[in-house]
N, C-alpha and C positions, 0 to 999 in steps of 0.2 A: 297306838296303833293297832287297829282292829286286825284280827287273823284273819279276814278275806282280803284285807289291803296286803298284809305280809305274803299272803298265799300266793295274790296276783305277782307282786313285786319278784317273787322266787321264780315263778314260770317265766314270767318277761325278761329275767337276767340271764335264762339260759339261752336265747336268741344272738346269733353271733352278730361282732359288727357295732359301729357306732352309728350317729344319726345320718340322716340322708345327706347327701353332698349341699343341696339346698339348704337345709338346716344349718351345717356347718359352716358354710360361707355366713350365712345371717347371724350365727352364734360370733364369728370373727369379725364381724362389722359393729357388734354391740359391746363388746368387751377390749378394755385397755389391753396394751401390749403385755403389762406384766400379768394380767388376769388372766389372757390367753395361756401363757405359760402356765398357770394353775389347772385352767380347763385342760390343757393337753396331758397332766398327769392323773386326771380324772380315768377309771375304767370306763369301757364301752357301754355298758349298761347303765352306768349313772350319768352317763353323757345322753344317751337316748331319753332318759327320765327325765334329766334338767332340758333338754329341747322341747319336750312336750310340756313342761312347766313354764318353760319361757313362752313359748307361742299361746299358752293360755294367758298367760300375764296379758301379752300384747294385744290379746283378741278382747281381753275384758277392759282394758284401759286405753284402748287405741292411740290417739297423740298424748294421753296422760300417761304413758309409758315412759318415764325417763329411762337414761341408761345406767342409773343407781339402781332403780327398780328392776330392771331386766336383768343386771349383772345379780342382784340378790336372788331373782328366780334361777339363773344360772347357775349360780355357783352354792346355793347354799347347804349342798351337800359334798364340796370340795373336799372337808376335812377327813372325810372317809379314805381318802388317797393315802394319808399317813399310815393307815395298818396294814395296806398291802394284801389283805383279805380280799377274796375272791367269793363265791356264791355261797360254797357249804361252809366255809368260813364263817361269813356274813351270817347264817343260821344257825351256828354252834353259839355265835356271839348272843345273838338276838335271844336265843332260847335260856341262854346262861342269864342274862340278864334279868329274864323274867321270873327265873327260878330263885338267883341268889339278890337279885335288886339291881339297879342301875347306880344305888350307891358303891357298888364294889369297882365302878368302872377304874376311878382314879387309882385305888391299891393295885389293881390287875395291870395296869399301864405302868405302875413301877417296878414291874418283874421284869422277867426274859421269855422270849422264846413268843409260843404261840398265845400264850396269856396276856403277855405285854399286847399281842398285836389285837387280842379281843378289847383290851382295856383302850385302847387307841380309838378301834372302831365305835366305840359306843362313848368316846369323850370327841366325837366328830364335830359337835355345835362349836364347843370352845376351841378345838384346834384350826377347824375351818377359820372362824371369827380371826384368829391369830395370824393364820395364812394371809388372808386377805388384806387386814391391817399392815403386814410387812410388806405385801403388795403395792401399799398406798391408795386400795379401794375406798370409795365413797363412805362414810359413816354408816348408811344407810343399808348398805350391802354389809359391811362388817357386823353390824347388829342383826340382820336377818339370820345369819348363818349360826350366830350364836343363839338367837333367841328362839328358830323356828320350831322347837320341840318345847316350846313352854305355853303356858297358858296365855290367855289374850290380855291378862292383866298383867302380869309380867314383862311386856313388850314396852321397849323404848320407843321403836316407831309408831309411824301414825297408826292409829288400830284400823283406818278403812285400808290403806294400803296394805296392812298386815292381813287382813282379812281376805283381799284378792290374793295375795301371793299364798295364804293356808289354803283356800278353795282349791287355786290352781296346782297343789301341791299332792292332791286328793286322788290319788289312782286307784 
């Protein structure tokens, strides 16, 4: 993730409130009941970001935007909710990973307190995939949550679909 992307996300996260009422209604129509419960646990900044990603995917794919693809767009970051970190904690987590390496995430998540929360935040792709799998989400939705930070050659989903999802996630 580029520094400009991170700076943009930081300042965007400072705005209060979730997605618009129109977007919120649309989102609830796209997700299963169990996925909505996961959606409801996401922070307002994550929901605003996800709504933007979902709308971009819908615009890019039109009638080919299936429910699993839209759920993948909307819930790709759901694992972040496991950490309970807000904006400033996320900044520290991201900087910590840049300094110590992302491979420290597992070790940190096995500790306690703030360090554990940093580890959980950095492990959000795996945790989100697990949450979605337990909720009975489509395998594509689960896979994208787990794989959205991986290189294209590591994706298990259709590459063209992954490219649309990845492009839509570029703020």
